[in-house]
N, C-alpha and C positions, 0 to 999 in steps of 0.2 A: 446593095439597098440606096435609097437618096440621104442628102446630105440633110433636108427638113426629119426625114422619119427617123435619119439619127439624131437630132435635137431632141427628141418627139424621146427619143426611150431614154435618154440620159436627161432631160429637164424631169423624168417624173421621180420625185426621188422619193414622196409618200403619201398613201388615199386611207384618210378613214373612210373605212367600207359607210357608205349609209346607210342607213335604217330601209323599208319597205314603201311605210308610209313616204319617204322623203323625195322619193321617186314618180311617182306620179307629178308631173307636167301640170299644173295648173298654165291657166292661160293668162295674158299679161291684163292688167285689170280696166277697166273703163275712164277717161281722165274723169271723168264726172265721181266714179267713186273716190276718185285720190283725195283726202281731206285733210287728211295727217299727215307727221312728218317724223324720220329716222334717220338720226343724228349719229356717225361714226366720228369717234377720236382715239387718239391714247393720251400718255400723261405719264410724263419724266421718272413719276415715283417709281412706278409698275412697267412700264412698256409692257401694255397687254393691252389690247382690243377691251374698248368703252361704246357704250351706245346711252344714247339717250331719247325722247321721245315727245313730241309736240303736238297738242292737236289743232292751234291758232299757228303755227310759224312763228310764236315769240316767244314764248314760254317753252322752254324746254325742260325735263326728269331727267335725271338719270337712271336709266334700270338699273337693279343690281345696289343700291343707293352709293353709285358712282363704285363700286369693285370690278371687276375686269370680268367680261361675257367670257372673255380664255387670255386668258395665263400667255405671258411672250413663251415662257418656258417649256409651253407642254404645244405649242403648233410651231414655231422656227428651230432653227436649225441654230443661230446665237441667239436662241436663251432670251429675245425680245423685239418686238414689233414697234414700229413706228408710221405715220403717213399712210394709217386705213382710208382708203376709199370702197366706196361704198353703189351700186350699179344693179337696175333691175334689166335682165337678157328679156328678147322676144320668148320665150317661151314660159316666163313666168316667176324662174327664180331667181334669187335675187346671188350677187356673188358682195364678194368681196376680199377688194387684193392688199397685200400692207409690205411694206419694208420689212427685210429680212437683217434685223439688226439690231444690237446690244453697243451703245455706247457706254456702259459702265462692263464691258469685258470682264475684268480685273473679279470685280464683285464674284463673275460667277466662276472662279479660278483659275481664270488665263493669269500667265503672269507676267505679261503685256496687255498693255491697252489695247491692242487690235490683235485678227487670229492672222493679218498681212503685215507688212513692214509698213509705217505709216508713210514716209519717206518715199517710197517711192508709190503707194497708191493713196495715198492722201486719209483725210480722214473719214471713222469710218468705213471705208473700203473693202463693204459688203460685198457680196457673188449673188445674192439670187429676192426672190420674193417667194411671196404665200399669198397662197391662192385659194380662196374657199366658197363655195356654192350651198344654198340649200333652195328647199323647194316647201319650208316651213316655219325658218327662222329656228328652230333647234338641233336637225342634224343635220350635219354636215359635211360636205367633201373635203379633200383636202391635199395637195401638192403643190411640193416646195421645187423651184425652178429656179436650176442652177445656172447662171447666161455664163459665166467661163465655161461652161462644156458643150455651147450649142455649135462653136466649131476653131479652128486657129484665129483665124484676127480674134477673137473675142477672148482670148484665153487670158488676159493682161486686163480686165475688165478689171476698173476701178471702183467703181458703185454702180449697182440699181437700187433707183431710190421715189419715192414718191409714184407710185403707180396708178393711171387712172385708166378708163373704157369707155368707148362712143362704138355703138351699132354702125358699121357701115356698110351703111344701103348699098352701094353697089357692089361689095364684095360679100354680102348677106353673111355676115363673121366679125364676129365682135372682135373690135382693134384693142390691145392696151399699148399705152405710153406710159415713157416712164425719164426720168433724169436717168444720164450717164454718163461717163467717159472712158478714157483709156490711160488706164496707168496712171497719174498725179495729173494728168492732161486737162484742158477748160470743159465745163460740162452743156452739154447741149440735150437733148429733146427727141429719143426715138420710140420706136413701134414695132411690133410683133402685133402678129393675131392668132387668137385662140380660138382651141373647139371647144365644139357647146358644152359638152362635161364641163368646161373650164378645168381639169386640168393638164395641158400638155400644149406646146405651142407647136403653131403651124405654118409658123414661116419664121424667116433672120430678119434679125433686127434690118431695120432700115433710118436713115435722117427722116426727122419730123422739124424741126425749126434749132438753129442758133444765132448768138449774135454775131453780126456780123465780120469775117474776117478770123472768126471764133477770139474775139476781142477782151470778152469778158464773161462769165459763165449764165448758161439761163437756164434755171433748175423751176420745178413742180409747175409745170402749164396745167391747162385747165382749161378742155375744149366742149363749150356746149352750141347747137345746130338751133336755131332760129329761122326759120323763111329758109331763103336758098345760103343765107350765109352763115359761115364758123366763124364762130369768138371764141378764141384762144387768148385768156388772161394767166399769164407767165410771170416767172419770178425774174427781174434782171439786176444784177449785179455791179452794172456799170458806174453806179456810184452809189454806196449800200448795199441796202435789199431791199427793191419797191416794187410794187406789183402792176403790173403794165397790159396792154390791152393789143391785140392785135386779132385781123379780118381776113379771110380767103373767101374763097367761092369753092373750094375745095379741101376736101377731107386734111388730106395728104401732103400738100404742099402751096404754094402763094400767100402767103400768108404776109398782109403787111401792116406794118405797126401804125400803130395811133398814137400821133406825139399829145393829142391833148387829153387821153386819159388820166386822169387824175382823182382819186377815191376817200381826199382828203388827212390821210391817216401820215399824221408825221415820222414818227417811229418806224424802225425797221419794222420789216412783216413780207409773211411768204405765207404760203401754198392756199389760195386762191382757191373757192370749190366754189363757183356759179349757180343758182340753182332756181326753181321756177315756183311762184305762188299760186298755191290751185286757188283754180276757180280765176286769178287776173293776169293779164301781158303786163307781169313785172318781175323783174329779176334781184334774186338775191346775191352779192358775190358778197360771201364771206372772206374771210381770212387770220392767219396766226399772227399779233402782235408783241412779238420774241421781242421787241428793243425794249418792254418796258417790263416790272416787274409788282408783281406775280407776271405772268405769262399769261392774255386775255384772247381773246376773238372779238375784230373788227367787222361791218357790217358796210356796203353800201347798196341801195337802189339804184335801178335804172329800167328804164319802159324803153328805152329804142337802141342802147348802146354808145351813145352818144356823149346824155345828161348822166352823170352820178348823183345820188341825193346822200349823204351821208347820215347813218342814222345811227353814230354811235358804235359804245362794245359794249360787250355780257356786263348788269348788270349797273351798265351808265346811258339806259336807253332806252328805249322800246323793248329790246332786246335782254329777256330774261332768262336763266336760271334757277331754281327749286332746291338743288341740292348739291349740287358742285361748283368747280372752280377750279381756274388754269386748266381749260383741256389745251391739246395740241393737235395739228394740221388732221381738223377734223373734213365732216363732208358730211350732205346731207339728201337725201332723200322721198320721193312721197310714197305715201302707205294709203290703205284703206283705211277705214272708223275699227274694221272686225281687225286688221293686224295690231291696230294703236293697242285694243283693246287687250287681244290675246298676249299681245307683250309686257303692257304692264303689268295684267292678273302674273303670271309665268314668271315672271323674275320680282315681285313683290313679298 
């Protein structure tokens, strides 16, 4: 048995059976039909998966009145999730990836803050991710991936955080990339490939991006392809926590740091997510301003990834929420009017 096949077998910890109507594959919506938005985020109060819908990309309304769509203790080994990311796969399915992490582990019954030695593995010291996929936004498959079981060199993985996805057009596969470290070493960005069902890994981790000479932590990468360029927004811990930008002609290597990037945020912030405004050649970089209380999302816009126009935080400018506050580490995709109508009606 190959090493990759072994990794697939040991990583598939649990899978929720999918209903028959969720197995039906849908076509990718046409761009002209993408007229609304779906946001995912977590909250520190409950460590569950939250969702919000927007008709115009400016005002967002949380589903279920800002109660979790999925409680963390029902889908995560560590009884909580963080850092959710949402992505539409080429087969029309909606994929959500999350950190399997409970920072309040003692509240869940542990006698120690972390499952593993905090001095050896650092803050969080989680081992894996939660992967979910749906074709109807109601019925979901789920896989819990333990990265310490991939191979001997990954057995001492200190963290697997902030997963995101992009479709690799050359590999014809979904690339999953994330923050990681060995033990309590420096944080870097790595990537793997996953199967179409979004239930197992099909490769072993490879390095994607890190600080020069591993001099400081790099976390929370987000990649968007525009034209023939790949734009990576990430968080640098060189001087506090600040969002930075890098560009490459290649998906998995060659990123050159953009020393001129400035999103205007003066407080510590992380978790950048770059999403396109429907019908416009304009992209929004959304980020989690954790350095203020209460925490909030901040936003800046660009049309060329050279000049950025800060547009404020939620409820402090043009971006609004109607029924929630203090979201954490979010991501946004475009959806159809039919999908928006369905979600708002289903969860009302």
